[in-house]
C-alpha positions in Angstrom: 0.7 -0.9 27.3 0.5 -3.5 24.5 3.5 -5.8 23.8 2.9 -7.7 20.6 5.6 -10.0 19.3 7.1 -10.0 15.9 6.3 -13.3 14.0 8.7 -15.3 12.0 7.7 -13.5 8.8 8.1 -10.1 10.3 4.5 -9.6 10.9 3.1 -7.7 13.9 -0.5 -7.5 14.9 -1.6 -4.1 16.1 -3.5 -4.6 19.4 -7.1 -3.6 19.5 -6.6 -0.6 21.8 -3.9 0.7 19.4 -6.0 0.3 16.3 -9.0 2.0 18.0 -6.9 4.9 19.4 -5.2 5.4 16.0 -8.4 4.9 13.9 -6.7 2.1 11.9 -9.3 -0.3 10.2 -8.8 -3.4 8.1 -7.6 -2.5 4.5 -6.0 0.8 5.7 -2.3 1.4 4.7 0.3 2.1 7.3 3.7 3.6 6.8 6.7 2.7 8.9 9.7 5.1 9.4 12.8 4.5 11.5 13.3 7.5 13.8 16.3 6.2 15.7 17.9 3.0 16.9 15.2 0.6 18.1 12.5 3.3 17.4 9.9 3.1 14.7 7.1 5.4 13.9 3.9 4.0 12.4 1.4 6.3 10.6 -1.9 5.4 9.2 -2.3 6.9 5.7 -5.7 8.6 4.9 -7.9 6.8 2.4 -8.8 8.9 -0.6 -11.2 8.3 -3.5 -10.1 8.0 -7.1 -11.6 11.4 -7.8 -9.5 12.9 -4.9 -6.4 11.2 -6.2 -7.0 12.5 -9.7 -7.3 16.0 -8.4 -3.8 15.7 -7.0 -2.3 14.5 -10.3 -1.2 17.1 -12.9 -1.4 15.7 -16.5 -0.3 17.3 -19.6 -3.1 18.7 -21.9 -2.1 16.2 -24.6 -2.2 13.1 -22.3 -3.2 10.1 -24.3 -5.7 8.1 -22.0 -6.0 5.2 -24.6 -2.3 4.7 -24.8 -2.1 4.9 -21.0 -4.8 2.2 -20.7 -3.1 0.0 -23.2 0.2 0.3 -21.4 -1.5 -0.5 -18.0 -3.3 -3.6 -19.6 0.1 -4.8 -21.1 1.9 -4.4 -17.7 -0.9 -6.3 -15.9 -0.7 -9.0 -18.5 3.0 -9.2 -18.2 2.8 -9.4 -14.4 0.2 -12.2 -14.7 2.3 -14.2 -17.1 5.4 -13.9 -14.7 3.2 -15.1 -11.8 2.0 -18.1 -14.0 5.5 -19.0 -14.9 6.7 -18.7 -11.2 3.8 -20.8 -10.1 4.6 -23.6 -12.7 8.1 -24.1 -11.4 
């Protein structure tokens, strides 16, 4: 039985035997769910490729890829500027 401690920033290191048994690798995404007082369930989410992800998304026939790309680029730019302002204070 592994008994890792919660660090000051809320971080917990999954012990090697837990990672190996669950098949969790660096870069994987895990999901936490409270299932009762003092009980938490941790699930490893499967990795999927971009192609697999796109297969699960339903887009309208008139979807405008260029507009979507422009909106994504603008959002990324806005986020970058917010980070720059935050870092300069």
